[in-house]
MDTraj code that builds the backbone (N, CA, C; nanometers):
import mdtraj as md
import numpy as np

residues = "UNK UNK UNK UNK UNK UNK UNK UNK UNK UNK UNK UNK UNK UNK UNK UNK UNK UNK UNK UNK UNK UNK UNK UNK UNK UNK UNK UNK UNK UNK UNK UNK UNK UNK UNK UNK UNK UNK UNK UNK UNK UNK UNK UNK UNK UNK UNK UNK UNK UNK UNK UNK UNK UNK UNK UNK UNK UNK UNK UNK UNK UNK UNK UNK UNK UNK UNK UNK UNK UNK UNK UNK UNK UNK UNK UNK UNK UNK UNK UNK UNK UNK UNK UNK UNK UNK UNK UNK UNK UNK UNK UNK UNK UNK UNK UNK UNK UNK UNK UNK UNK UNK UNK UNK UNK UNK".split()
xyz = np.array([
    [-1.5635, -1.0863, -0.4983],
    [-1.5929, -0.9736, -0.4127],
    [-1.7154, -0.9023, -0.4677],
    [-1.7940, -0.8482, -0.3776],
    [-1.9152, -0.7814, -0.4247],
    [-1.8807, -0.6446, -0.4843],
    [-1.9675, -0.5955, -0.5728],
    [-1.9397, -0.4695, -0.6436],
    [-1.9178, -0.3492, -0.5508],
    [-1.9884, -0.3450, -0.4385],
    [-1.9718, -0.2297, -0.3490],
    [-1.8330, -0.2302, -0.2838],
    [-1.7819, -0.3488, -0.2500],
    [-1.6469, -0.3578, -0.1936],
    [-1.5444, -0.3195, -0.2990],
    [-1.5619, -0.3670, -0.4222],
    [-1.4705, -0.3310, -0.5306],
    [-1.4688, -0.1795, -0.5509],
    [-1.5871, -0.1194, -0.5518],
    [-1.5963, 0.0253, -0.5720],
    [-1.5286, 0.1002, -0.4567],
    [-1.5466, 0.0510, -0.3375],
    [-1.4837, 0.1147, -0.2197],
    [-1.3319, 0.1071, -0.2296],
    [-1.2796, -0.0101, -0.2687],
    [-1.1343, -0.0267, -0.2835],
    [-1.0816, 0.0643, -0.3944],
    [-1.1511, 0.0688, -0.5072],
    [-1.1091, 0.1561, -0.6168],
    [-1.1043, 0.3013, -0.5703],
    [-1.2021, 0.3421, -0.4914],
    [-1.2063, 0.4784, -0.4391],
    [-1.0895, 0.5043, -0.3434],
    [-1.0596, 0.4078, -0.2577],
    [-0.9470, 0.4223, -0.1649],
    [-0.8140, 0.4308, -0.2403],
    [-0.7964, 0.3456, -0.3417],
    [-0.6731, 0.3448, -0.4204],
    [-0.6541, 0.4800, -0.4901],
    [-0.7645, 0.5386, -0.5345],
    [-0.7583, 0.6663, -0.6072],
    [-0.7537, 0.7878, -0.5147],
    [-0.7684, 0.7677, -0.3846],
    [-0.7831, 0.8794, -0.2913],
    [-0.6547, 0.9574, -0.2666],
    [-0.5410, 0.8996, -0.2996],
    [-0.4119, 0.9637, -0.2738],
    [-0.3093, 0.9077, -0.3719],
    [-0.2056, 0.9848, -0.4050],
    [-0.1034, 0.9318, -0.4972],
    [-0.0349, 0.8043, -0.4464],
    [-0.0146, 0.7949, -0.3148],
    [0.0453, 0.6738, -0.2564],
    [-0.0455, 0.6261, -0.1440],
    [-0.0943, 0.5029, -0.1579],
    [-0.1845, 0.4450, -0.0584],
    [-0.1289, 0.3097, -0.0157],
    [-0.1282, 0.2871, 0.1154],
    [-0.0824, 0.1602, 0.1710],
    [-0.1983, 0.0957, 0.2460],
    [-0.2352, -0.0243, 0.2032],
    [-0.3314, -0.1057, 0.2767],
    [-0.2480, -0.1891, 0.3723],
    [-0.2716, -0.1704, 0.5014],
    [-0.1830, -0.2312, 0.6009],
    [-0.2588, -0.2643, 0.7283],
    [-0.1900, -0.3323, 0.8181],
    [-0.2434, -0.3580, 0.9512],
    [-0.1980, -0.2431, 1.0396],
    [-0.2951, -0.1653, 1.0873],
    [-0.2645, -0.0460, 1.1646],
    [-0.2613, 0.0753, 1.0737],
    [-0.1885, 0.1778, 1.1171],
    [-0.1743, 0.2980, 1.0360],
    [-0.0299, 0.3465, 1.0422],
    [0.0005, 0.4523, 0.9678],
    [0.1401, 0.4933, 0.9586],
    [0.1977, 0.5401, 1.0914],
    [0.1139, 0.5822, 1.1839],
    [0.1621, 0.6231, 1.3155],
    [0.1754, 0.5057, 1.4115],
    [0.1002, 0.3988, 1.3843],
    [0.1049, 0.2824, 1.4720],
    [0.0819, 0.1542, 1.3914],
    [0.1845, 0.1111, 1.3165],
    [0.1715, -0.0153, 1.2427],
    [0.1484, -0.1309, 1.3396],
    [0.0657, -0.2264, 1.2972],
    [0.0302, -0.3393, 1.3835],
    [0.1038, -0.4676, 1.3469],
    [0.1958, -0.4622, 1.2496],
    [0.2783, -0.5789, 1.2200],
    [0.4111, -0.5319, 1.1620],
    [0.5104, -0.6172, 1.1681],
    [0.6444, -0.5817, 1.1224],
    [0.6513, -0.5487, 0.9743],
    [0.5754, -0.6215, 0.8925],
    [0.5790, -0.5967, 0.7484],
    [0.5215, -0.4589, 0.7157],
    [0.4110, -0.4252, 0.7813],
    [0.3514, -0.2929, 0.7624],
    [0.4481, -0.1846, 0.8101],
    [0.5147, -0.2090, 0.9211],
    [0.6129, -0.1149, 0.9729],
    [0.7277, -0.0962, 0.8736],
    [0.7746, -0.2048, 0.8117],
    [0.8823, -0.1950, 0.7117],
    [0.8436, -0.1000, 0.5992],
    [0.7227, -0.1160, 0.5480],
    [0.6764, -0.0318, 0.4372],
    [0.6718, 0.1148, 0.4813],
    [0.6192, 0.1410, 0.5989],
    [0.6123, 0.2786, 0.6482],
    [0.7520, 0.3381, 0.6637],
    [0.8453, 0.2601, 0.7171],
    [0.9822, 0.3085, 0.7361],
    [1.0483, 0.3418, 0.6020],
    [1.0248, 0.2582, 0.5015],
    [1.0817, 0.2825, 0.3685],
    [1.0243, 0.4118, 0.3096],
    [0.8929, 0.4256, 0.3122],
    [0.8317, 0.5459, 0.2549],
    [0.8720, 0.6711, 0.3324],
    [0.8845, 0.6600, 0.4628],
    [0.9312, 0.7737, 0.5428],
    [1.0765, 0.8078, 0.5098],
    [1.1597, 0.7070, 0.4912],
    [1.3006, 0.7305, 0.4567],
    [1.3138, 0.8022, 0.3228],
    [1.2208, 0.7754, 0.2320],
    [1.2217, 0.8412, 0.1007],
    [1.1482, 0.9759, 0.1038],
    [1.0927, 1.0117, 0.2196],
    [1.0157, 1.1358, 0.2375],
    [0.8975, 1.1428, 0.1407],
    [0.8325, 1.0269, 0.1218],
    [0.7166, 1.0189, 0.0340],
    [0.5899, 1.0354, 0.1176],
    [0.5067, 1.1341, 0.0850],
    [0.3793, 1.1442, 0.1565],
    [0.2884, 1.0284, 0.1148],
    [0.2222, 0.9682, 0.2115],
    [0.1350, 0.8548, 0.1807],
    [0.0207, 0.8472, 0.2785],
    [-0.0862, 0.7828, 0.2332],
    [-0.2027, 0.7582, 0.3172],
    [-0.2100, 0.6086, 0.3444],
    [-0.2760, 0.5734, 0.4537],
    [-0.2903, 0.4324, 0.4880],
    [-0.4370, 0.3981, 0.5089],
    [-0.4660, 0.2696, 0.4908],
    [-0.5972, 0.2171, 0.5265],
    [-0.5736, 0.0946, 0.6139],
    [-0.6324, 0.0941, 0.7322],
    [-0.6166, -0.0161, 0.8277],
    [-0.7134, -0.1295, 0.7920],
    [-0.6600, -0.2364, 0.7345],
    [-0.7446, -0.3487, 0.6936],
    [-0.8046, -0.4223, 0.8133],
    [-0.7465, -0.4031, 0.9316],
    [-0.8026, -0.4675, 1.0507],
    [-0.9377, -0.4072, 1.0874],
    [-0.9642, -0.2865, 1.0385],
    [-1.0908, -0.2189, 1.0700],
    [-1.2048, -0.2594, 0.9773],
    [-1.1741, -0.3340, 0.8703],
    [-1.2760, -0.3671, 0.7712],
    [-1.2456, -0.5017, 0.7056],
    [-1.3114, -0.6090, 0.7531],
    [-1.2846, -0.7427, 0.6991],
    [-1.3110, -0.7561, 0.5491],
    [-1.4115, -0.6831, 0.4978],
    [-1.4399, -0.6928, 0.3538],
    [-1.3253, -0.6359, 0.2711],
    [-1.2726, -0.5211, 0.3132],
    [-1.1589, -0.4624, 0.2416],
    [-1.0351, -0.5495, 0.2620],
    [-1.0185, -0.6043, 0.3814],
    [-0.9016, -0.6897, 0.4092],
    [-0.8958, -0.8071, 0.3124],
    [-1.0092, -0.8722, 0.2887],
    [-1.0129, -0.9837, 0.1942],
    [-1.0180, -0.9332, 0.0509],
    [-1.0966, -0.8290, 0.0280],
    [-1.1171, -0.7786, -0.1069],
    [-0.9910, -0.7252, -0.1724],
    [-0.9030, -0.6628, -0.0942],
    [-0.7810, -0.6048, -0.1527],
    [-0.6906, -0.7160, -0.2077],
    [-0.6962, -0.8322, -0.1455],
    [-0.6169, -0.9463, -0.1938],
    [-0.6668, -0.9928, -0.3297],
    [-0.7981, -0.9923, -0.3481],
    [-0.8563, -1.0284, -0.4774],
    [-0.8332, -0.9176, -0.5796],
    [-0.8466, -0.7937, -0.5361],
    [-0.8320, -0.6770, -0.6234],
    [-0.6941, -0.6756, -0.6903],
    [-0.5901, -0.7045, -0.6121],
    [-0.4534, -0.6995, -0.6634],
    [-0.4032, -0.8362, -0.7108],
    [-0.4777, -0.9404, -0.6774],
    [-0.4319, -1.0774, -0.7009],
    [-0.2989, -1.1018, -0.6288],
    [-0.2914, -1.0478, -0.5065],
    [-0.1721, -1.0598, -0.4228],
    [-0.2184, -1.1057, -0.2847],
    [-0.1614, -1.2145, -0.2302],
    [-0.2201, -1.2763, -0.1111],
    [-0.1883, -1.2123, 0.0237],
    [-0.0968, -1.1161, 0.0281],
    [-0.0533, -1.0666, 0.1589],
    [-0.0769, -0.9171, 0.1762],
    [-0.0725, -0.8767, 0.3007],
    [-0.0825, -0.7378, 0.3444],
    [0.0523, -0.7070, 0.4097],
    [0.1110, -0.5919, 0.3912],
    [0.0602, -0.4707, 0.3291],
    [0.0672, -0.4741, 0.1757],
    [-0.0071, -0.3808, 0.1173],
    [-0.0043, -0.3606, -0.0273],
    [0.0102, -0.2121, -0.0539],
    [0.1018, -0.1796, -0.1456],
    [0.1309, -0.0401, -0.1769],
    [0.0852, -0.0084, -0.3180],
    [0.0128, 0.1031, -0.3315],
    [-0.0337, 0.1519, -0.4609],
    [0.0235, 0.2907, -0.4841],
    [0.0789, 0.3121, -0.6042],
    [0.1308, 0.4428, -0.6428],
    [0.0575, 0.4854, -0.7693],
    [-0.0113, 0.5982, -0.7598],
    [-0.0943, 0.6493, -0.8701],
    [-0.1891, 0.5410, -0.9216],
    [-0.2472, 0.4654, -0.8295],
    [-0.3445, 0.3628, -0.8649],
    [-0.2852, 0.2308, -0.9106],
    [-0.1532, 0.2232, -0.9222],
    [-0.0882, 0.0999, -0.9694],
    [-0.0313, 0.0230, -0.8504],
    [-0.0603, -0.1066, -0.8463],
    [-0.0081, -0.1920, -0.7401],
    [0.1427, -0.2082, -0.7559],
    [0.2171, -0.1740, -0.6500],
    [0.3637, -0.1845, -0.6535],
    [0.4120, -0.3154, -0.5921],
    [0.3450, -0.3610, -0.4861],
    [0.3868, -0.4833, -0.4198],
    [0.3664, -0.4736, -0.2703],
    [0.4243, -0.5708, -0.2027],
    [0.4172, -0.5756, -0.0576],
    [0.5520, -0.5431, 0.0041],
    [0.5697, -0.5836, 0.1268],
    [0.6894, -0.5490, 0.2028],
    [0.8178, -0.5995, 0.1360],
    [0.8228, -0.7269, 0.0992],
    [0.9454, -0.7831, 0.0415],
    [0.9837, -0.7143, -0.0883],
    [0.8853, -0.6898, -0.1736],
    [0.9124, -0.6245, -0.3018],
    [0.9597, -0.4811, -0.2783],
    [0.8954, -0.4091, -0.1847],
    [0.9386, -0.2725, -0.1580],
    [1.0807, -0.2684, -0.1021],
    [1.1150, -0.3631, -0.0176],
    [1.2524, -0.3690, 0.0362],
    [1.3519, -0.3881, -0.0781],
    [1.3243, -0.4827, -0.1675],
    [1.4123, -0.5058, -0.2836],
    [1.4245, -0.3803, -0.3686],
    [1.3111, -0.3181, -0.4005],
    [1.3115, -0.1984, -0.4852],
    [1.3827, -0.0825, -0.4170],
    [1.3656, -0.0707, -0.2858],
    [1.4322, 0.0360, -0.2102],
    [1.5838, 0.0153, -0.2142],
    [1.6273, -0.1067, -0.1874],
    [1.7709, -0.1363, -0.1844],
    [1.8376, -0.1159, -0.3197],
    [1.7651, -0.1392, -0.4274],
    [1.8231, -0.1241, -0.5616],
    [1.8126, 0.0193, -0.6140],
    [1.7349, 0.1047, -0.5457],
    [1.7129, 0.2409, -0.5925],
    [1.5954, 0.2536, -0.6879],
    [1.5385, 0.1408, -0.7261],
    [1.4275, 0.1402, -0.8216],
    [1.3019, 0.2061, -0.7636],
    [1.2788, 0.1885, -0.6346],
    [1.1570, 0.2430, -0.5737],
    [1.1562, 0.3955, -0.5805],
    [1.2655, 0.4587, -0.5414],
    [1.2721, 0.6047, -0.5465],
    [1.2506, 0.6539, -0.6885],
    [1.3117, 0.5874, -0.7836],
    [1.2971, 0.6254, -0.9248],
    [1.1516, 0.6155, -0.9696],
    [1.0867, 0.5023, -0.9400],
    [0.9474, 0.4820, -0.9832],
    [0.8534, 0.5824, -0.9170],
    [0.8725, 0.6055, -0.7877],
    [0.7846, 0.6980, -0.7157],
    [0.8077, 0.8408, -0.7662],
    [0.9323, 0.8784, -0.7872],
    [0.9623, 1.0136, -0.8366],
    [0.8955, 1.0371, -0.9716],
    [0.9057, 0.9404, -1.0608],
    [0.8429, 0.9519, -1.1930],
    [0.6905, 0.9574, -1.1792],
    [0.6340, 0.8681, -1.0975],
    [0.4882, 0.8607, -1.0829],
    [0.4299, 0.9884, -1.0213],
    [0.5035, 1.0520, -0.9334],
    [0.4504, 1.1685, -0.8645],
    [0.4869, 1.3008, -0.9331],
    [0.5658, 1.2935, -1.0394],
    [0.6088, 1.4166, -1.1097],
    [0.4938, 1.4823, -1.1824],
])
top = md.Topology()
chain = top.add_chain()
for i, resn in enumerate(residues, 1):
    res = top.add_residue(resn, chain, resSeq=i)
    for name in ("N", "CA", "C"):
        top.add_atom(name, md.element.get_by_symbol(name[0]), res)
traj = md.Trajectory(xyz[None], top)
């Protein structure tokens, strides 16, 4: 990925305590996996920002390289990559997600 795309992604990741790179946005997810992540974060009453990867092909590809994770959505908490939809579902069901987010946002 080129340096300007990397810098842009780093800036987006740092722009909010919880950032979700997804298809669509939190008001109108464009795929089921992105919707799952939004529903989980809403259920936990976690404020979060989103970035629509469909609006920017460089970020869409670059975020996969940035995290070394091949799929979208991707969730970052305090700049740390947490995972995608499947991982968030597992963490939510076990209670681990609420614990990690509570600690990270304290």
